[in-house]
C-alpha positions as CSV (number, residue, x, y, z in Angstrom):
1,M,172.7,159.2,148.8
2,A,171.9,161.4,151.7
3,K,171.9,160.3,155.4
4,T,169.5,161.9,157.9
5,S,169.7,162.1,161.7
6,E,167.2,159.3,162.3
7,G,169.4,156.6,160.6
8,I,167.5,156.9,157.3
9,K,169.7,156.7,154.2
10,I,167.9,158.1,151.1
11,V,168.7,156.0,148.1
12,S,166.5,157.7,145.5
13,D,164.3,160.8,145.5
14,N,161.6,161.6,143.0
15,R,161.6,165.4,143.0
16,Q,159.5,165.5,139.8
17,V,156.4,164.4,141.8
18,R,156.3,167.7,143.7
19,H,156.1,169.5,140.3
20,Q,153.5,167.3,138.6
21,Y,151.2,166.5,141.5
22,E,149.7,168.2,144.5
23,I,150.6,165.9,147.4
24,L,147.7,165.3,149.8
25,D,149.0,162.6,152.1
26,T,152.1,160.4,152.5
27,Y,152.6,156.8,153.6
28,E,155.6,154.7,154.4
29,A,155.5,151.2,152.8
30,G,157.8,148.2,152.9
31,I,158.5,146.5,149.6
32,E,158.9,142.8,148.6
33,L,162.2,142.4,146.9
34,K,164.6,139.7,145.6
35,G,168.2,139.5,147.0
36,T,169.8,141.1,143.9
37,E,167.4,143.9,144.0
38,V,168.3,144.8,147.6
39,K,172.0,144.8,146.7
40,S,171.4,147.0,143.7
41,I,169.2,149.4,145.8
42,R,172.1,149.7,148.4
43,Q,174.3,150.8,145.5
44,G,171.7,153.5,144.7
45,K,170.8,152.2,141.3
46,V,167.1,153.0,141.4
47,N,164.9,155.3,139.2
48,L,161.4,156.2,140.6
49,R,160.6,158.8,137.9
50,D,158.0,156.9,135.9
51,G,156.7,154.8,138.9
52,Y,153.2,154.6,140.2
53,A,151.2,152.3,142.5
54,L,147.9,150.4,141.8
55,I,145.6,148.6,144.2
56,R,144.5,145.2,143.0
57,N,142.7,142.5,145.1
58,G,143.3,144.3,148.4
59,E,147.1,144.6,147.7
60,V,149.2,147.5,146.6
61,W,151.6,147.0,143.6
62,L,154.4,149.2,142.5
63,H,154.7,149.5,138.7
64,N,157.4,150.9,136.4
65,V,160.1,151.5,138.9
66,H,163.5,150.7,137.5
67,I,166.0,148.9,139.7
68,S,169.2,148.1,137.7
69,P,170.4,144.5,137.6
70,Y,173.2,143.7,140.1
71,Q,176.5,143.8,138.3
72,T,178.3,140.9,140.0
73,A,175.4,138.5,140.0
74,S,175.0,135.9,137.2
75,E,172.3,136.2,134.6
76,F,170.5,133.3,136.1
77,F,170.1,134.9,139.6
78,N,169.5,138.5,138.5
79,H,166.1,140.2,138.4
80,E,164.0,141.9,135.8
81,P,164.6,145.7,136.1
82,R,161.0,146.9,135.7
83,R,159.0,144.1,137.3
84,T,155.9,144.7,139.4
85,R,156.7,144.7,143.1
86,K,154.3,144.2,146.0
87,L,154.2,147.0,148.6
88,L,153.6,146.1,152.2
89,L,151.0,148.3,154.1
90,H,148.7,147.7,157.0
91,G,145.2,146.5,156.1
92,Y,143.5,149.7,157.4
93,E,145.9,151.8,155.3
94,I,145.0,149.9,152.2
95,R,141.2,150.2,152.9
96,K,141.6,153.9,153.4
97,L,143.6,154.2,150.1
98,I,141.0,152.2,148.1
99,G,138.3,154.6,149.1
100,K,140.3,157.7,148.2
101,V,141.8,156.4,144.9
102,E,138.5,155.1,143.6
103,Q,136.1,157.8,144.7
104,K,138.1,161.0,144.3
105,G,140.2,160.0,141.3
106,L,143.5,160.4,143.1
107,T,146.7,158.5,142.4
108,L,149.5,156.8,144.3
109,V,153.1,157.8,143.3
110,P,156.5,156.9,144.9
111,T,158.3,159.9,146.3
112,R,161.4,158.4,147.6
113,M,163.1,155.1,148.4
114,Y,165.3,154.8,151.5
115,L,166.9,152.4,153.9
116,K,165.6,152.5,157.5
117,R,167.3,150.3,160.0
118,G,168.6,148.1,157.2
119,L,165.2,147.7,155.6
120,V,164.1,149.1,152.2
121,K,161.1,151.5,152.5
122,V,159.2,153.4,149.9
123,G,157.6,156.8,150.5
124,L,154.2,156.8,148.8
125,A,152.1,159.9,148.2
126,L,148.4,160.2,147.7
127,A,148.4,162.9,145.0
128,K,146.2,164.8,142.7
129,G,147.5,165.8,139.2
130,K,148.3,169.4,138.6
131,Q,147.0,171.3,135.5
132,L,149.4,173.3,133.4
133,H,148.2,176.6,134.9
134,D,148.7,175.2,138.4
135,K,152.3,174.3,137.6
136,R,152.9,177.8,136.2
137,E,151.4,179.4,139.3
138,T,153.7,177.3,141.6
139,L,156.7,178.4,139.6
140,K,155.7,182.1,139.8
141,K,155.2,181.9,143.6
142,R,158.5,180.2,144.0
143,Q,160.3,182.9,142.0
144,Q,158.5,185.7,143.9
145,N,159.6,184.1,147.2
146,R,163.2,184.0,146.0
147,E,163.1,187.7,145.0
148,I,161.6,188.6,148.4
149,E,164.4,186.6,150.2
150,R,167.0,188.3,148.1
151,V,165.7,191.8,148.9
152,L,165.4,191.0,152.6
153,K,168.9,189.6,152.7
154,S,170.4,192.8,151.3
155,Y,168.8,195.0,154.1
């Protein structure tokens, strides 16, 4: 878990998103959680890898994000790890997202989960899926840039 200068503590980072998608826009969203989920998130037991967000009835819902059950809580009070969770965004942001997701065929994916001033936030990305050749091209560019940096460093 990394801490940045603005008091943001990154709990989970989904680095795979940058490889699979071309990120067009990012949003910060709050998330509706149960008490045991918050305690588990503070321990860093979150997996965003398979997660995605859908818009239904004017609300944004986060699907398939795994938050491990809190160890010291009883079975009765604990939560379901992969339950659907509501994301909290402003109305104008949701309306903007509805237009982009439905018309252009874009998707919403979680990029990171972090604590900001004690509150759990989710970084959402409006993204377009990359084709296989686009992924290869990105890897080639990255490798070329590394080689250029290596040569410049030796001079």
